[in-house]
SEDRENTOR-559130 format. One record per residue: residue number from 1; residue in one letter; x, y, z of N, C-alpha, C, O in turn. Coordinates in steps of 0.1 Angstrom, whole numbers, padded with zeros to 4 digits. Atoms other than C-alpha are relative to their C-alpha. Layout:
% residues N
 torse tifi   n_x   n_y   n_z  ca_x  ca_y  ca_z   c_x   c_y   c_z   o_x   o_y   o_z
   NUM    A     X     Y     Z     X     Y     Z     X     Y     Z     X     Y     Z
...
//
This chain:
% residues 248
 torse tifi   n_x   n_y   n_z  ca_x  ca_y  ca_z   c_x   c_y   c_z   o_x   o_y   o_z
     1    M  0008 -0012  0000  0000  0000  0000  0008  0012  0000  0018  0013  0007
     2    T -0007 -0013  0000  0012  0035 -0008 -0008  0010  0009 -0020  0011  0008
     3    R  0006 -0009 -0010  0005  0060  0020  0005  0013 -0002  0017  0015 -0003
     4    L -0003 -0014  0002  0004  0097  0015 -0005  0008  0012 -0015  0005  0018
     5    L  0005 -0009 -0010  0001  0125  0040 -0001  0014 -0006  0008  0019 -0013
     6    L  0003 -0013  0005 -0015  0159  0030 -0002  0009  0012 -0011  0007  0020
     7    V  0001 -0009 -0012 -0010  0187  0055 -0003  0014 -0005  0004  0019 -0014
     8    A  0004 -0014  0002 -0026  0221  0054 -0003  0007  0013 -0008  0001  0022
     9    A  0002 -0007 -0012 -0029  0248  0080 -0015  0002  0002 -0020  0000  0014
    10    T  0014 -0002 -0002 -0066  0254  0073 -0007 -0007 -0011 -0001 -0010 -0022
    11    R  0007  0007  0010 -0093  0236  0054 -0003  0009 -0012 -0004  0004 -0023
    12    A  0003 -0009  0011 -0101  0267  0034  0010  0000 -0011  0007  0002 -0023
    13    E -0010  0000  0010 -0068  0265  0016 -0001 -0012 -0009  0004 -0012 -0021
    14    I  0000  0012  0008 -0075  0230  0003 -0014 -0005 -0002 -0016 -0017 -0004
    15    E  0014  0004  0001 -0113  0229  0002 -0003 -0007 -0013 -0011 -0017 -0013
    16    P  0004  0007  0012 -0115  0220 -0035  0006 -0015 -0001  0001 -0024 -0007
    17    T -0006  0013  0000 -0091  0191 -0029 -0008 -0010  0010 -0009 -0022  0007
    18    V  0009  0008 -0008 -0113  0179  0000 -0012 -0005 -0007 -0016 -0016 -0005
    19    A  0012  0003  0007 -0143  0180 -0022  0003 -0011 -0011 -0004 -0021 -0012
    20    F -0004  0010  0009 -0124  0160 -0048  0002 -0014  0006 -0003 -0024  0001
    21    L -0002  0013 -0007 -0114  0133 -0023 -0013 -0006  0004 -0015 -0018  0003
    22    L  0013  0005 -0004 -0149  0130 -0010 -0008 -0005 -0012 -0016 -0014 -0010
    23    N  0007  0004  0012 -0162  0126 -0045  0006 -0012 -0007 -0002 -0021 -0011
    24    A -0007  0010  0007 -0136  0103 -0060  0007 -0011  0008  0011 -0022  0002
    25    W -0007  0010 -0009 -0120  0084 -0031 -0010 -0005  0010 -0020  0001  0014
    26    N  0007  0005 -0011 -0135  0062 -0005  0004  0007  0013  0016  0011  0014
    27    S -0004 -0007 -0012 -0136  0077  0030 -0005 -0008  0012 -0016 -0006  0018
    28    P  0003  0008 -0012 -0135  0051  0057  0000  0008  0013  0005  0019  0014
    29    Q  0000 -0006 -0013 -0141  0059  0093  0013  0003  0005  0022 -0006  0005
    30    S -0013 -0003 -0005 -0112  0077  0109  0003 -0006  0014  0014 -0006  0018
    31    G -0002  0005 -0013 -0117  0061  0143 -0004  0010  0011 -0002  0007  0022
    32    R  0004 -0010 -0010 -0130  0092  0160 -0012 -0004  0007 -0021 -0011  0001
    33    T  0012  0005 -0008 -0156  0087  0187 -0012  0006 -0005 -0023  0001 -0002
    34    D  0012 -0006  0005 -0180  0111  0170 -0004 -0006 -0013 -0014 -0001 -0019
    35    G  0004  0007  0011 -0181  0088  0140  0003  0008 -0014 -0002  0003 -0024
    36    T -0003 -0007  0012 -0169  0115  0115  0014 -0002 -0005  0022 -0009  0001
    37    N -0013  0002  0006 -0140  0116  0092  0007  0014 -0002  0014  0016 -0012
    38    A -0006 -0013  0002 -0130  0152  0097  0014  0001  0006  0016 -0004  0017
    39    P -0013  0000 -0005 -0093  0159  0101  0001  0010  0011 -0006  0020  0012
    40    T -0003 -0009 -0010 -0080  0175  0132  0016  0001  0002  0023 -0006 -0005
    41    N -0014 -0001 -0002 -0045  0185  0145  0006 -0011  0008  0018 -0011  0012
    42    Q -0005  0013 -0007 -0043  0152  0164 -0003 -0012 -0008  0004 -0022 -0006
    43    L  0005  0013  0007 -0061  0127  0141 -0003  0004 -0014 -0013  0011 -0016
    44    P  0004 -0003  0014 -0061  0129  0103 -0012 -0007 -0005 -0016 -0017  0002
    45    A  0010  0007  0007 -0089  0119  0081  0007 -0010 -0010  0018 -0007 -0014
    46    H -0006  0010  0009 -0084  0089  0059 -0008 -0002 -0013 -0020 -0002 -0012
    47    Y  0007  0002  0012 -0092  0084  0022  0008 -0011 -0008  0020 -0012 -0007
    48    Q -0005  0012  0006 -0087  0053  0001 -0003  0000 -0015 -0014  0002 -0019
    49    Y  0002  0003  0014 -0082  0047 -0036  0008 -0011 -0005  0020 -0010 -0007
    50    G -0007  0012  0003 -0073  0012 -0046  0010 -0003  0011  0006 -0003  0023
    51    D -0009  0003 -0010 -0041  0005 -0027  0007  0013  0005  0018  0012  0010
    52    I -0006 -0013 -0005 -0034  0042 -0020 -0008  0006  0011 -0020  0007  0010
    53    Q  0007 -0007 -0012 -0043  0057  0014  0006  0014  0001  0018  0016  0002
    54    L -0004 -0014 -0003 -0041  0094  0019 -0006  0005  0013 -0018  0005  0015
    55    D  0004 -0006 -0013 -0042  0109  0054  0000  0015 -0002  0010  0021 -0006
    56    L  0001 -0014  0001 -0054  0145  0055  0001  0006  0014 -0007  0003  0023
    57    L -0002 -0006 -0013 -0042  0166  0084 -0001  0015 -0001  0006  0022 -0008
    58    L  0000 -0014 -0002 -0052  0201  0093  0008  0004  0012  0004  0001  0023
    59    S -0009 -0002 -0011 -0024  0213  0114 -0004  0012  0009  0000  0013  0021
    60    G  0002 -0013 -0007 -0037  0247  0124  0010  0010 -0004  0021  0007 -0010
    61    V -0009 -0011  0005 -0021  0281  0117  0011  0002  0010  0009  0002  0022
    62    G -0012 -0004 -0008  0014  0288  0129  0010 -0011  0003  0006 -0023  0001
    63    L -0011  0009 -0002  0047  0271  0138 -0003 -0010  0012 -0001 -0022  0010
    64    P  0002  0010 -0011  0037  0256  0172 -0010 -0010 -0003 -0009 -0022  0000
    65    A  0010  0009  0003  0005  0241  0160  0004 -0010 -0011  0000 -0022 -0010
    66    T -0005  0009  0010  0022  0226  0130  0010 -0010  0005  0010 -0022  0002
    67    A -0010  0009 -0007  0051  0212  0151 -0007 -0010  0008 -0003 -0022  0008
    68    F  0006  0009 -0008  0027  0196  0174 -0007 -0011 -0009 -0007 -0023 -0007
    69    A  0008  0009  0008  0005  0181  0147  0009 -0010 -0008  0006 -0022 -0008
    70    L -0009  0009  0007  0034  0167  0126  0007 -0009  0010  0009 -0021  0007
    71    G -0007  0009 -0009  0052  0154  0157 -0009 -0011  0005 -0005 -0023  0006
    72    H  0010  0010 -0004  0020  0136  0168 -0002 -0011 -0011 -0002 -0023 -0008
    73    V  0003  0009  0011  0014  0120  0133  0012 -0008 -0004  0011 -0020 -0005
    74    L -0012  0007  0004  0049  0112  0123  0007 -0009  0010  0015 -0017  0007
    75    A -0005  0009 -0010  0058  0096  0156 -0007 -0014 -0002 -0001 -0024  0003
    76    K  0007  0012  0001  0032  0069  0147  0001 -0006 -0014  0001 -0018 -0015
    77    D  0001  0005  0014  0033  0066  0109  0012  0005 -0009  0017  0016 -0007
    78    Q -0009 -0005  0010  0057  0068  0080 -0007 -0001 -0014 -0015 -0009 -0016
    79    Y  0007 -0002  0013  0046  0079  0045  0010 -0001 -0012  0022  0001 -0011
    80    A -0008  0000  0012  0058  0074  0010  0003  0015 -0004  0014  0018 -0009
    81    L -0002 -0014  0003  0054  0112  0007 -0009  0008  0010 -0021  0005  0011
    82    A  0008 -0009 -0007  0043  0140  0030 -0001  0013 -0008  0010  0018 -0012
    83    I  0002 -0012  0008  0029  0171  0012 -0006  0011  0009 -0017  0008  0015
    84    Q  0006 -0012 -0006  0023  0205  0028 -0004  0009 -0011  0003  0012 -0020
    85    A  0005 -0009  0010  0002  0228  0008 -0007  0012  0006 -0014  0011  0016
    86    G  0006 -0012 -0006 -0009  0263  0015  0003  0013 -0009  0011  0012 -0018
    87    I -0002 -0012  0006 -0009  0299  0004  0011  0007  0008  0015  0003  0019
    88    A -0011 -0006 -0006  0020  0323  0012  0002  0014 -0006 -0003  0017 -0017
    89    G -0003 -0013  0005  0033  0358  0008  0014  0000 -0007  0023 -0007 -0003
    90    A -0012 -0001  0008  0060  0366 -0018  0009  0012  0005  0004  0024  0004
    91    I -0010 -0011 -0003  0091  0386 -0006  0005  0005 -0014  0008  0017 -0016
    92    D -0006 -0003  0014  0104  0384 -0042 -0012  0005 -0009 -0020 -0003 -0012
    93    K  0010 -0005  0007  0082  0406 -0062  0000 -0003 -0015 -0009  0001 -0023
    94    S  0000  0005  0013  0092  0390 -0094 -0010 -0011 -0002 -0014 -0014 -0013
    95    L  0010  0011  0000  0068  0362 -0085 -0014  0007 -0002 -0016  0018  0001
    96    K  0013 -0006  0004  0032  0367 -0097 -0010 -0006  0010 -0009 -0017  0016
    97    L  0011  0004 -0008  0001  0365 -0076 -0007 -0012 -0006 -0010 -0011 -0018
    98    G  0005  0012  0005 -0013  0330 -0080  0010 -0010 -0004  0007 -0021 -0008
    99    Q -0011  0010  0005  0020  0315 -0090  0002 -0011  0010  0002 -0009  0022
   100    L -0004  0011 -0008  0029  0281 -0077  0014 -0001  0002  0022  0002 -0008
   101    V -0014  0002 -0003  0062  0274 -0060  0002 -0012  0008 -0007 -0016  0016
   102    Q -0005  0011 -0008  0080  0244 -0046  0011  0005  0009  0020  0011  0004
   103    I -0009 -0005 -0009  0099  0252 -0014  0012 -0010  0001  0010 -0022  0004
   104    E -0012  0009 -0001  0135  0239 -0013  0007  0001  0013  0014 -0008  0018
   105    S -0007 -0002 -0014  0147  0253  0021 -0009  0009  0008 -0016  0018  0003
   106    E  0008 -0008 -0010  0132  0269  0052  0010  0005  0011  0021  0000  0012
   107    R -0007 -0004 -0013  0144  0287  0083 -0010  0007  0009 -0020  0014  0004
   108    F  0007 -0008 -0010  0129  0300  0115  0005  0014  0001  0016  0016  0006
   109    A -0006 -0013  0003  0133  0337  0107 -0001  0009  0012  0006  0019  0012
   110    D  0001 -0009 -0011  0122  0353  0139  0001 -0007  0014 -0005 -0002  0024
   111    L -0004  0007 -0012  0134  0329  0165  0013  0003  0005  0023 -0001 -0001
   112    G -0013 -0005 -0005  0162  0345  0185 -0001  0010  0011 -0009  0009  0020
   113    A -0001 -0010 -0011  0170  0376  0205  0001  0014 -0006  0007  0016 -0017
   114    E -0001 -0014  0003  0167  0413  0203  0012  0006  0007  0014  0004  0019
   115    T -0011 -0006 -0005  0198  0434  0208 -0004  0013  0007 -0015  0017  0007
   116    A  0003 -0012 -0008  0201  0465  0230 -0004  0012 -0009 -0010  0022 -0005
   117    D  0003 -0011  0009  0199  0487  0199 -0012 -0003 -0010 -0014  0004 -0019
   118    G  0012  0003  0007  0168  0470  0186  0002 -0009 -0012 -0007 -0011 -0020
   119    D -0003  0008  0010  0185  0447  0161 -0004 -0014  0004 -0009 -0017  0015
   120    F  0004  0014 -0003  0178  0409  0159  0011 -0009 -0004  0018 -0008 -0013
   121    I -0010  0011  0002  0200  0379  0162 -0008 -0014  0000 -0014 -0017  0009
   122    D  0007  0012  0001  0186  0346  0150  0008 -0012  0007  0020 -0010  0011
   123    L -0006  0011 -0007  0194  0312  0166  0013 -0004 -0006  0023 -0008  0001
   124    Q -0012  0004  0006  0220  0304  0140  0012  0009  0004  0023  0004  0007
   125    N -0010 -0009 -0004  0240  0335  0148  0003  0000  0015  0014  0004  0019
   126    M -0002  0001 -0014  0235  0329  0185  0008 -0013  0003  0013 -0014  0014
   127    G -0007  0012 -0002  0252  0295  0181 -0008 -0011  0007 -0003 -0020  0012
   128    F  0009  0009 -0007  0222  0276  0194 -0006 -0011 -0009 -0013 -0020 -0004
   129    L  0006  0010  0009  0214  0255  0164  0009 -0012  0000  0021 -0011 -0003
   130    P -0009  0012  0000  0227  0219  0167  0006 -0003 -0015 -0001 -0001 -0025
   131    Q -0006  0004  0012  0251  0207  0140  0004 -0014  0000  0004 -0020  0011
   132    G -0005  0014  0001  0263  0173  0128 -0010 -0007 -0008 -0019 -0001 -0013
   133    P  0008  0009  0010  0248  0144  0108 -0014 -0002  0004 -0023 -0005 -0004
   134    D  0014  0003 -0005  0217  0141  0130 -0008  0013  0001 -0019  0013  0005
   135    S  0007 -0013 -0001  0208  0179  0129 -0007  0002 -0013 -0002 -0001 -0024
   136    P  0007 -0004  0012  0181  0191  0106  0005  0013 -0007  0001  0016 -0018
   137    F -0004 -0013  0005  0199  0224  0102  0014 -0001 -0008  0023 -0009 -0005
   138    E -0012 -0002  0007  0226  0233  0077  0009  0010  0008  0004  0017  0017
   139    A -0009 -0009 -0007  0256  0254  0088 -0005  0014  0000 -0002  0022  0009
   140    D  0006 -0014  0001  0238  0286  0077 -0013  0002  0006 -0019  0013  0005
   141    G  0014 -0001 -0006  0206  0279  0096 -0011 -0005 -0008 -0023 -0004 -0002
   142    R  0011  0004  0008  0185  0266  0068 -0004 -0015  0003  0005 -0023  0007
   143    I  0005  0014  0000  0164  0235  0069 -0003 -0004 -0014 -0012  0002 -0020
   144    L  0003  0005  0013  0165  0216  0037 -0011 -0011  0000 -0013 -0017  0010
   145    A  0009  0011  0001  0139  0192  0025  0007 -0014  0003  0019 -0015  0001
   146    A -0007  0013 -0004  0146  0156  0038  0008 -0006 -0012  0004 -0005 -0023
   147    P -0009  0005  0010  0174  0138  0019 -0007 -0009 -0010 -0003 -0009 -0022
   148    N  0008  0009  0009  0149  0113  0004 -0012  0007 -0005 -0022  0000 -0007
   149    S  0012 -0007  0004  0125  0140 -0007 -0004 -0003 -0014  0003 -0009 -0022
   150    A  0005  0002  0013  0103  0139 -0037  0008  0008 -0010  0014  0018 -0007
   151    P -0007 -0008  0010  0117  0150 -0070 -0007  0013 -0003 -0019  0015 -0001
   152    R  0006 -0012  0003  0111  0185 -0082 -0011 -0001 -0010 -0010 -0009 -0020
   153    L  0011  0001  0009  0079  0191 -0100  0003  0008 -0013  0009  0018 -0011
   154    P -0003 -0008  0013  0081  0202 -0137 -0009  0012  0000 -0020  0012  0004
   155    N  0007 -0012  0002  0071  0237 -0145 -0005  0007  0013 -0013  0016  0012
   156    V  0003 -0007 -0012  0070  0247 -0109  0013  0006  0006  0023 -0001  0007
   157    L -0012 -0007 -0004  0095  0273 -0097  0004 -0005  0014 -0005 -0006  0023
   158    V -0005  0004 -0013  0117  0262 -0068  0006  0012  0007  0013  0020  0002
   159    C -0003 -0013 -0007  0122  0289 -0041  0005 -0004  0015  0000 -0013  0020
   160    P -0003  0000 -0015  0139  0293 -0006 -0011  0008  0007 -0016  0018  0002
   161    A  0010 -0006 -0008  0115  0303  0021  0004  0002  0015  0014 -0004  0019
   162    I -0001 -0002 -0015  0113  0316  0057 -0013 -0002  0006 -0024 -0001 -0001
   163    S  0013  0001 -0007  0087  0310  0083  0001  0009  0013  0011  0010  0019
   164    V  0000 -0010 -0010  0076  0335  0109 -0012 -0002  0009 -0021 -0008  0005
   165    N  0011  0000 -0010  0054  0338  0140 -0009  0013 -0003 -0021  0013  0000
   166    K  0008 -0013  0003  0043  0374  0129  0004  0003 -0014  0015  0007 -0018
   167    V -0003 -0004  0014  0039  0380  0092  0003  0015 -0001 -0001  0023  0007
   168    H -0004 -0014  0001  0055  0412  0080 -0009  0009 -0007 -0015  0004 -0018
   169    G  0010 -0009  0006  0034  0442  0071  0004  0015  0002 -0005  0023  0000
   170    E -0005 -0013 -0002  0055  0473  0078  0013  0002 -0007  0022 -0006 -0006
   171    E -0012 -0002  0009  0081  0489  0055  0013 -0002  0006  0022 -0007  0000
   172    H -0013  0001 -0006  0109  0492  0080  0004 -0014  0004  0016 -0019  0002
   173    T -0003  0014 -0003  0107  0457  0093  0002 -0009 -0012  0010 -0019 -0012
   174    I -0002  0008  0012  0103  0443  0058  0014  0003 -0006  0021 -0006 -0011
   175    A -0013 -0004  0005  0135  0462  0047  0011 -0008  0008  0021 -0013  0003
   176    A -0011  0008 -0009  0154  0446  0078 -0001 -0014 -0003  0010 -0020 -0004
   177    L  0001  0014  0003  0140  0412  0069  0008 -0003 -0013  0016 -0013 -0014
   178    K -0007  0002  0012  0153  0415  0033  0015  0001  0001  0022 -0006 -0006
   179    K -0014 -0001 -0003  0187  0426  0045  0006 -0012  0007  0017 -0016  0005
   180    R -0004  0011 -0008  0189  0398  0070  0000 -0013 -0008  0009 -0021 -0007
   181    Y  0002  0013  0008  0177  0370  0046 -0002  0004 -0015 -0013  0003 -0020
   182    P  0002 -0005  0014  0184  0383  0010 -0004 -0010 -0010 -0010 -0006 -0020
   183    Q  0004  0011  0009  0178  0349 -0006 -0014 -0004  0001 -0019 -0011 -0008
   184    A  0013  0005 -0003  0144  0344  0009 -0010  0005 -0010 -0010  0018 -0013
   185    A  0010 -0004  0010  0116  0345 -0017 -0014 -0001  0005 -0023  0006  0000
   186    I  0014  0003 -0005  0086  0333  0003 -0001  0001  0015  0009 -0003  0022
   187    E  0002 -0001 -0015  0072  0339  0038 -0013 -0008  0003 -0023 -0006 -0003
   188    S  0012  0007 -0005  0048  0315  0056  0001 -0001  0014  0010  0003  0021
   189    M  0000  0002 -0014  0038  0306  0091  0001 -0014  0004 -0001 -0017  0016
   190    E -0001  0014 -0003  0042  0269  0089  0011 -0008 -0005  0015 -0018  0000
   191    G -0010  0008  0008  0068  0257  0065  0012 -0005  0007  0015 -0017  0005
   192    A -0012  0005 -0007  0098  0255  0087 -0003 -0011  0010  0005 -0021  0011
   193    A  0004  0010 -0010  0080  0234  0113 -0003 -0013 -0008  0001 -0024 -0003
   194    F  0003  0012  0008  0069  0210  0085  0014 -0007 -0004  0015 -0019 -0003
   195    F -0013  0005  0004  0105  0207  0071  0007 -0006  0012  0014 -0016  0011
   196    Y -0008  0005 -0012  0119  0203  0107 -0005 -0013  0004  0003 -0023  0006
   197    A  0006  0013 -0005  0095  0175  0116  0004 -0011 -0010  0007 -0022 -0007
   198    C -0004  0010  0010  0102  0157  0083  0014 -0004  0000  0018 -0016 -0001
   199    R -0014  0003 -0001  0139  0160  0086  0003 -0009  0012  0011 -0018  0011
   200    M -0003  0008 -0013  0139  0147  0122 -0005 -0014 -0001  0001 -0023  0005
   201    R  0005  0014  0001  0119  0116  0111  0004 -0006 -0014  0000 -0017 -0017
   202    Q -0005  0005  0013  0137  0112  0077 -0012 -0003 -0009 -0012 -0013 -0016
   203    Q  0013  0002  0007  0103  0116  0061  0001  0007 -0014  0004  0019 -0014
   204    S  0000 -0006  0013  0102  0123  0023 -0011  0010  0000 -0022  0008  0005
   205    C  0010 -0011 -0002  0084  0156  0019  0001  0009 -0012  0011  0010 -0019
   206    L  0002 -0009  0010  0072  0182 -0005 -0009  0012  0005 -0020  0010  0010
   207    Q  0008 -0012 -0004  0061  0218  0003 -0004  0008 -0012  0004  0012 -0020
   208    L  0005 -0008  0011  0039  0236 -0022 -0007  0012  0005 -0014  0011  0015
   209    R  0006 -0013 -0004  0028  0272 -0020 -0006  0007 -0012  0000  0006 -0023
   210    A  0005 -0009  0011  0006  0295 -0041  0000  0014  0006 -0004  0016  0017
   211    I -0002 -0014 -0005  0013  0333 -0038 -0013  0007  0000 -0020  0008 -0010
   212    S  0012 -0007 -0002 -0016  0351 -0024  0002  0016  0002 -0008  0023 -0001
   213    N -0003 -0014 -0003  0000  0384 -0016  0015  0003  0000  0023 -0006  0000
   214    Y -0015 -0003 -0001  0033  0403 -0016  0003  0005  0015 -0006  0010  0022
   215    V -0004 -0004 -0013  0052  0410  0016  0004  0015 -0001  0015  0018 -0004
   216    E -0001 -0014  0001  0047  0447  0017 -0009  0007  0010 -0015  0000  0018
   217    A  0009 -0007 -0010  0028  0474  0037 -0014 -0007 -0001 -0020 -0007 -0012
   218    R  0011  0009  0000 -0002  0454  0047 -0013  0007 -0006 -0017  0018 -0001
   219    D  0012 -0005  0007 -0033  0460  0024 -0007 -0012 -0006 -0003 -0016 -0017
   220    R  0007  0013  0005 -0056  0430  0021 -0008  0002 -0013 -0010 -0007 -0020
   221    S  0008 -0002  0012 -0075  0447 -0007  0009 -0004 -0013  0003 -0005 -0024
   222    K -0009  0004  0011 -0045  0438 -0030  0003 -0015 -0001  0008 -0020 -0010
   223    W -0003  0014  0000 -0044  0402 -0021 -0009 -0008 -0009 -0020 -0004 -0013
   224    E  0008  0009  0010 -0056  0374 -0044  0000 -0015  0006  0005 -0024  0001
   225    I  0001  0013 -0006 -0064  0346 -0020 -0008 -0010 -0008 -0004 -0022 -0009
   226    G  0008  0009  0008 -0091  0331 -0042  0008 -0006 -0012  0007 -0018 -0015
   227    L -0008  0005  0011 -0067  0328 -0072  0010 -0009  0005  0013 -0020 -0002
   228    A -0010  0009 -0006 -0040  0313 -0050 -0006 -0013  0004  0001 -0024  0001
   229    V  0007  0013 -0004 -0064  0287 -0036 -0004 -0008 -0012 -0002 -0020 -0013
   230    T  0003  0006  0012 -0076  0279 -0071  0012 -0007 -0006  0011 -0019 -0010
   231    K -0012  0006  0006 -0041  0273 -0085  0006 -0011  0009  0010 -0021  0003
   232    L -0006  0010 -0008 -0029  0254 -0055 -0008 -0013  0000 -0002 -0024 -0001
   233    N  0008  0012  0000 -0058  0230 -0056  0000 -0007 -0014 -0002 -0019 -0015
   234    E -0002  0006  0014 -0055  0225 -0094  0012 -0009  0000  0012 -0020 -0006
   235    L -0012  0008  0001 -0020  0213 -0088 -0001 -0013  0010  0003 -0024  0006
   236    L  0002  0012 -0009 -0029  0191 -0058 -0008 -0011 -0006 -0005 -0023 -0004
   237    I  0009  0010  0007 -0057  0174 -0077  0007 -0007 -0011  0004 -0019 -0013
   238    S -0008  0006  0011 -0034  0168 -0106  0009 -0010  0005  0011 -0021 -0001
   239    L -0009  0010 -0007 -0009  0151 -0083 -0007 -0012  0004 -0002 -0023  0003
   240    L  0008  0011 -0004 -0036  0129 -0069 -0005 -0008 -0011 -0005 -0020 -0011
   241    Q  0004  0006  0012 -0049  0121 -0103  0011 -0009 -0006  0009 -0020 -0011
   242    G -0011  0008  0005 -0014  0109 -0112  0002 -0013  0008  0005 -0023  0002
   243    Y  0000  0012 -0008 -0014  0085 -0083 -0011 -0009 -0004 -0009 -0022 -0005
   244    M  0012  0008  0003 -0049  0073 -0092  0003 -0007 -0013 -0001 -0019 -0015
   245    A -0003  0006  0013 -0038  0067 -0128  0009 -0012  0000  0008 -0021 -0008
   246    A -0010  0010 -0002 -0010  0045 -0116 -0007 -0014  0004 -0001 -0024  0002
   247    V  0006  0012 -0006 -0035  0020 -0100 -0012 -0004 -0008 -0018 -0014 -0006
   248    D  0012  0004  0008 -0063  0021 -0126  0004 -0009 -0011 -0005 -0014 -0019
//
């Protein structure tokens, strides 16, 4: 049996994919006492197509919720592939709203200390990140996708990303962020926790994002969440259809 794990922070981000699963896949009972098959951050929902099982996990928004959810699930199960899918902000303005990207590296961008003059020192520069063959961190503080990760998707741009507890929306802090992490193209609130958990468990993984907004002075009227959700789910459904075709 091929087992897949699909992780999203919120159901809204993957609602079209949930509808596709409910329509085209079998949905056995998840084992919850209320008799439903709704995913939670402790117990995923299960979907079956032939000899493929997909577990759908809604982690909740943010790094702590994602870390808990993945730690709980990956401590019990191993998957052929874990996929995290969601929308994200683009630091790199050459990216287009609605564009799909595959994340190649992550870092915890706001985990560290503030200096006396108001500057920021991340854990890597504080010397607190573990190093060595068992560490998920590279020497520069990045977390790469697990060594046995999925191959890169064709026609999907590969980007480095950062994850934050507070998304940026003010010009001065955005300028400081770009100076501190000049290579970062994408900002999310969950990706680094997903990569961290997968690296710690040597779990093959794939992180997909669709650009819903730019990291700039906050103005939600400029965001394209609907477009991003549509493009993201078109890709997810296409991936699932590829697995389905392999067993038909």
